[in-house]
N, C-alpha and C positions, 0 to 999 in steps of 0.2 A: 514229539509231544507239544501241546499248545502252551502258550504261558498261563491263561486262567487256569488251568489243571493242578500248576501248584502255587496260585494264590489260596490264604488258609487265611490270610488277617494279615495287621498292616506291617511287619516285620519283611513279608516277602512282596510286599507292594515298594515299600519305601528303599529296596535297594535295587532295583529297577532304573535304566536309566531312561530321556525322554521317547525315547524310540520305542523303547521296550513297554513302554505305559502307552502310548497311540495306536503300536498293536491290540495288544491289551483289551483299547475301548472296541477295537475293530469285533474284536470275539469274542467280546463282551453280548453287541449287537447279535453276532450270527446266533450266541446263545437262545438270544430270548426271543429273537424270532421260530428259532426250530422249536424250541422250549413250549411256549406260549401257545404257537399253535395247534399242543395237544392237548394243555390243557385249561387253555383261555385263562383269563384273566385282565391289567390293567398295562396293556405296552406301548402307550403314543407315551405316558408319562415315563416310564421308565428307561423309554431310548433317548427320549429327551436329560437328559441326567447324567448321563455314563460319561461323561468328562468330568461332570462337578462333582461324582459320588467318587469314582478316580483319585480326585485332590485332596480329598477328603480324608480318605483312607490311607493315599501318603501323608499326609502331614497331621494327622489323628490316630494316635491308639482305640479306636471305639473299645476296646475289650474297657478302658482304663477311662478316657475322656468318654465325654457324652456326647451324645450326639439325638439332639429330638426332633424325629419330623413331625410334620404339622400333616393332620392327614394320615400320611404314611403309604398310600398307594405307588409314591413312589420308590420304595423302599426295596424293590427288586434287586437292583443292581450291589447294594449296600449287605443283603445277604449272600450273594454270588459272592462276595470279598473277604466271607465272612466266615467262610467253611461249612456254608451250607449249597454246594452245587450238587451233590449227588441226592441232594432230597427232593430236586426242583421238579423231578416228574411225580410228585406228591403234592404237588403246590395249589391250596386253596382245599384240597379233596381234605374226606373224614379222616383222623389220623396223621396228617400229613405237616406240610410246613403251611403256616399263615400267608394271607397277602398282605396285611400289617404287622408293625411290629411288634413282638412281641416277647416282653425279657424272658419268658419260659423257654422257648427256643432256643438263644442264645446271652452271654452278660454283654454282647455289642448289643444287641436290642437294649437301651435307653429307657423307653418306656412307650407302653400301652397307647399308640396310636390311632385314630378313627376319626374323629371327630374336627375340623376344622378351627381355626384361628387361636387353638390351647399351647404351642411350641413357643413361646416366648415364655410365657409367664409361668411354665413347667420348668422352663430352661434355667431363668433366674430364680427361681425358686432353689436348685440344684445349686445353680452359682455362693448361693448366700449358706447355703448348707454349707458348700469345701472351704468356706472362707471363716465361718463357725468353729468348725473341724479342724480347722488349722492345714487341710489340705493341700495337696498339688496337682488339680487336672483341668485341662478344657473343657469348658460347656460350648456346645454350637446346639442353634437352632436354623432349622431351615425350614421355612414358611415358602409358600408360594405367593403369588402376587392375587389369586382369587381367594385363599384362606386369608391374608391381609386384608379383603375386605370385613371381616368381622368384624364389631365391639369389642370384641374379648383380644383381638390381638393387639389392636389400640389403649386398649387399659395395661396389658406387658411392655409393648414400647414406651409408654410413656412414663412406669412405675422404671423399667431399665433403665431409660436413656441416663438417669439422674440419681442410679445405686453406685454410680463407680465401679462398681463387680466388672471384672473380667469377662466378657462375653460379645461370641460372634454370632449374629443374626444374618445370616445369608438370605437372603430376599429372591426366589427363584422366579423368575419374571419369564413369563412366558405366550402372553398375554391372554392365558387362560386358566379356566379354572376343568370345569365338564364341559359349558356352551363357556361362547367369547364373555371373557368380561367387561364389568358396567361400571360404572362411577365415577369420581371423582380419581380416589388415588390412581383406576386407570388410564385416566389420561394426562393426571402427574407425571407418571413410571413413564409413558410416552413421551412426554415432553424431555425427561430426565435422559431417555438413549441418544438427545442429537451432544451429550456431553462429551463422548468418548475421545474423543482428540484434545481436549482440555488434559482429560486422567490419564491420558497414553505419558503428555510433558509432565506432569507432575510424580509419574510414579520413575522415571528416567529421572527427573533433576535430585531424589532422592539418595537413586542405586551411586548416583555422578558424586552428589557433597560428600557419602560416608568415605568413599573412596582419597580424600584428599585433606591432606594434615590442617586439623582443627575442623574437621568437616561437622563435628555436633551444633559447636559455638556459632560456627557462622549456619548451620541450617534455622538454629534457635535467634538467631540473626534475622535473617530473611524468612519469617516463618510469618509474622505479622505485614509484613510489607506482602509477602505473597498472598495472603489471606483478604490485604483490604485490594488488589488487584481484581481476584477473584469475583469477590464480591463484587466492585462495578461489571465485569465483563459476566455473571451468570446468578440468575438468583440462587439462593441455600434451596434445599431440598427442606422435606418436612422432618426426616429425620435428623437432621442438623439444627432446624430448629428447637428442635426436644432437647438434642445435646450431645446426639451421637456422633462418633467421628464418619463418614459416608465415605466407601469408594464403590465407585462406579458412573455407568454404566459395564459391564467388563463381559466382555465374549465368555458364552459361557459353555463352549466349544475349543475354547485356547487353553489346552491343557497345562502348558510352561508355566504359562500366566498367572492361570485359576491357584495354582502352586506357591509358587511366587507371592501372590496375592494373600495367602492362606497364612504362610508362612508370616508374613509381617502384621500380619492381622493379629496373629497369637502372642506377638511378642509384644504387643503396645499393650496387655494386658488394663483395657479400659471397655465402656460399650462401643461397641466396632457392627456397623449396616455395611453388608457386601452387597451390591444390588447386581446380578447376573443375570444376563441374556438368555433364554436357552428356547432351543425349536421344539415342538412336539412332537414323536414321533421322527424322528432324527434320525437317519440312515435309512428308512423301509418307506420307501416311497410309497405303499398304501397310506402308510401311518401321517405318513405327511398332507397327503392330500386329502385325508378324511380323519382331523384329531381328535373329535368327536364319536365318530364311529368306535374307535380303537381305543377309547379312552378305558373300558370294558368292554370286554368282547370274549365268546365263549369258540369254542374249538374251530379256527382259520384254516385256509389253504395257503403256507406260506409263501409258495411259489404269487400266489393272486393277489394274497387278500381276500379275498373271498369265504365270508362265513359258510362254515361245514353244514350248519343248519339254518333253513327260512327263520325268518322272524314269524310269529305265529300272533294273532290280535288279542293285544292285552288289555288287563282292565286298564292300564294308563291311556290306553288311545283310545277305547269305552269314551273315557273320564273326558278328553281333550273333544274328540268328536260329538259327543252331548251338549257341552261347556257351547261350543258355536252354534250349532242351534237356536240353545236359548238367548245367544247373545244379538242372535239375529230376530229376537222377537224383543229383548227389549236393553236399551242405550244406558241404564244404570249397570248391569252387570260387567265389571271388569274381573281380570287375573291379577294375580302376584305368583312370583317365582321367586328364591332365594338361590340364585345364578343355575335352575334347572329348569329352563322350559324343552327340553329332549326330553333326559328322565321322567320328567311328570305326566307328557302326552300334551304339554302346550304349545307347541310350533305352530301348528295351524289356526288355531286363537291370536299368537302373536302376528302368524301372516296377516291375516286377514282383517283385525284391528288391532295393529298396534299401538294404538294409543292407547288403548284400551289392558293394554297388559305394562305390569309395571315387574321390571329384574332390579331386586335390591342387592343383589350380591349375595354373601354368604352373610346371613345378617337377620336371620328367623325371628330373633326378636324385637326386632325394629320392623319387619314383615308385618307380624301380630298388630304389633301396635300402630303402624297404616293402615293395616284394615280397619282399625276400630273409627278412627279417622274418615278413613270413606267412608264406614256406614254409620255415623253420626250426622253425616253432613247427607245422605241420601244415595246412595250409590250402595251397591250388594258385591261389596269384596265376594272373591272365593280364592283361598289360597290352597294349590296345589303345595302340598310337604311330604316329604317321608318320614314313617313315622320317627323311626331313631333322632329327626332332626327334627320336629316339632316340639321332642321332651325340653326345647334347650327355651321353649317361651311359654314356658308355667306360669309365671308372673304374669306374663301379659295377658294369661288366653285370663288369667282372673281377674285382672285389675282392668285391664282396658275393652272386654270384650266381654262378660258374662255378670260382671259387677252391676256393668251400663244395660245388659238385656239388648244389646244389639247382634242385628242382623246380619254374620258374616256368616262363609262357608268355609269348612276346612277339611278338603279332600285329602284326605288320609292314605298317602300311597304306601307301598310295602307293608302293611298291616302283618304282622306273623312273621314268623321265620323265613327268611331270603336267601338263605342256601351259603353257598363259595363265601362270602362276605364276613360271614362269621358273628361273633359276640358284639361289635363295634357299632352292628346294623343291623339287627335283626329289629321288626317292632313288635316288640313282647310287651310295653310297658303301658304301653298307650290306652286301654282300657281303663287301668287303674288310675291315669292321672287327670284324665278326662271326664271320670264319675266324679273324681271331686272339683266338677268348676261346677258350681250352683246355676242352674240352667240349661246347662248344654246337652242339644238331644246329642245320642248316638246310635250311629245306623250301623248295619254290617250285611251288606250284597252279598248272596254265594253267587251271583251270577252279572257278565255286565249288564245284561241287561235289566236286569237288578239296580243295580248301578244308574244309569238311566235316568228309569225312571225314579231312583231316588235323590238325584240328584238335582231333576224339572223341581219334585215334591219342597226337596229343600230350599229352592228356589223362587217358586210362584206361590208357596202354600205357608210358609214358616217364618216367623217372626222374631225369632233370637237365634241364636247359634247354635249350628247344625253340625257335628264332625261326621263323616262318610269314610268307614275305614276299608281298605280291600286291598291284595295281596301284589306281591310280584307275579308276572305271568298271565295266564289265558284263564279261561273258563277250565274247569278239574272234572267235567262232570256232569255238574249242575249246570242246564242253561238256560231254565226257564225263570218265571219269575214271581214272587208271591207278595210284592207291595200293594198290598190294599191299605194306605194308613189310618187307622181307626183313636182317637184318643186315648184310650186307655192299654194303647199298647197292639204288636201285631206279632202273630204265630204262625208257624207254617207245620202241620203235620203230614208227613212225608210214609210216616206207616203208623199201624198200630197192631198190636201185640199184646201178647195177656202175663209175658212172663219179667219184660223189665220196662222202663222207663229211659232212654236218653237224649239226653237235652246238648245241645249245642250250639255254634252260631255261624256267621259266614261260608265260608270255602271250606272250610276243616271239615261243611257236613259231608264229605266227599268221603276222610278218610273212616267215619262213623257208618255209611251207608255202605261200606266195606265190609264190615262190623258188621253189621246188621243182616248181610246176603250171607257172611259166613257162620253165621249161629244158626241160621234159617237153616242151612243143611245142615245142621246138626240140630232141631230139633228144638230149638229156642226160637222165640217168637217176640219178638220187642216192637217198642211203642218210639219212633222218632220223630222228635219233633227239635226245631229249629227258632232260636229266637231271634226277629229282625230287627230290635232297636234293645239298646243297652240301659239306657238311661234311665228309663220308665219301666222295665221287667213285667214283662205282660204277666203275671203271675197267675189271676183270675180265667185266664185264659188256659191255664198249663193245667191247674187244680182236676177240672175234669179228667183228665187221664191218668190222674193218681188216684191210684184205693184204697192207700198208705196201706198195705200190706206186703207187693211187690216194690222192687229196689228202685229205686231212683239212682242212675248216673249221668255226673252234669261233665262234658270234657271242654276244655278251654285251650288254644293256643294261647294261652299265655306265663307267666311269669306266676309263681305263688305269690297269693293277695295282690292281684294287681288284674282278678277278672272279676264275673258276676256270681262264681262258686257259691264263696260264702253267703253272701248275701242271702241267694237263691235255694242255698239250702238250709237255714235259718224261717227262714216263708215259709216254707211247706212242712216244715215239721212244726211250726205255728200250726201251721192249718191240720197236719197229719200226727199227731203225736206219736213219736216211736215208730214213723215210717224211716224203710232204709236208704238214706241220701249217702250217695258215694259221689267224691269229685277228683278230677282226676286231670292236671297239667302240666307245663313243662319241670317245674318243680324248681326250687330257688338257686339254683345255680346258673352262672351265663352259660347259655349253647356254644361249642366250636362252630368252627365251619366246614360245610361237607355239602355235599349233594343232601335235597330234601327228604329222599324219605331215609338217606342215612340219618340225618339229625332227628324225623320223628321215631326209626327205631329206635336212636339212643334215650329217645324222653320215653321211651314204651307207648306212642301214640301209634304206628303203625292198625290199619285193617285189621290185620290178625291178632295182633296186640290186645286191642280196645276189645277185640270177641274173647281174646283168654280171662279178659280182664271180667266184664259182664259174666262169663261162664262160672268165675270161680265167685263173684258176687251172688248169683244167681244160687248156686252148690250153698252156701254160704249160709243163706236165707231161709232154705229151705230143710 
């Protein structure tokens, strides 16, 4: 029987010896490779933190002590060691365990984590709650060097450093977030890696001095002298200047040393930063050689690392290709990414126009404000960003873009449900918050070709802010384009019928068209209308399709009160008092993780469910 099979929590790990823990790390890597090859998931980041997580779970009881992950995609090893091995076949599947920390799954998951840079702030809040409630437990924040580039991370560190709270911040430095890290902090951490020889001596000195008579007094006496020598030899770190006690850099794969250092930090009962250097994809050659590809991957061949399915052209790819062509003709065009040039399709742009691609790190607010500065001085910035991450920049959108009517384009990727990444990553709020921004034009392509044409119009013809929202993946059936700019908005009629009018937008059109085909076989004929713009609803174009007697049904892939359905319903009723208008969206509860069709079913929005809904509405109105 393997060691891993007998691990269900802290007590099981704490009683192992160093040799057994080393074997355990090997078993964990084998388990992850075998299981994730069947389910997909974030493999490179988890292979990189195996020793670190085993060390943390050895020193701390995470069912009581609080371990706060940043982003959280590297929490698989933690889940394995806290009683969820048997559930790994359900990872990221509907009804199964999540790919991110989730307190509803286990008491060992301290906090939901899906966005970057918040762990230190959350951990400091927990530490202060512990102090106020006079309780006794440890609080640890595990943050990556990529997440540490976010402004919120610095706000948390700045406050934590002077808090005097017992708090351990583990900085996992693997030189990457999803793509290679950029910026001043990355360079600073690189320089710190040269300090390891000094810090090895420091730890040996501390161990020696403890074991001689009067060691504590000697240590206190020599501490100031030692610090003066260190300052002569080495510059201080940004963390020490803030007020933290800093340890590192430490080999993140040296398990005994990690355990020893964590135990020492736990005893200090003050703000501590431990700088750990790890290798993304450790122990699996394909992931070591291609950590970006294996950051988040679908099913793959465990022996070769080859994906089980070849990638198909995506909306992100279409965006990136189109932007390069537009930049060929206009040197004012520049691109911005928040640490995700690969995920947003900007790698071709980066390769061809490296001086016009700005990777700001995980700092979406800064990206939007910088776009404002670029636009004010005559450039045309295009910020490619996931919907769920753009919401972190709401204030900047209002103050630094829309208030000044600046020409900036926002390529809002991963709009709508994203599937297995779950509630922290679904792009189901952007229509709501973008509508609040005066002057923001919102476009919704339903195909990759339509995206290309809308992007060209947004850059060449528009003078103010434009957001183009599009989904994860590729075309879902509709591949044509209906884009033809009109000042009063734009509408596309896909079918006409006499029994009901169905209105939707974006690639969700495919679900509605599926419903239309089902209804047609049942003797119900419907009109299907698609909105191409959401900021200035083409109501005047819609009204000719409405008689006032047949029901109108609006379908949206957004959360309740975050779409256009309520506004559109009011305008239709104003024009046709008494017209039966129905609106269906994703509802008012966060949507779980799972395959896309499972999630549509969960929300009652598959083609079959939409057909049932329309048929019931028609029967009620007749």
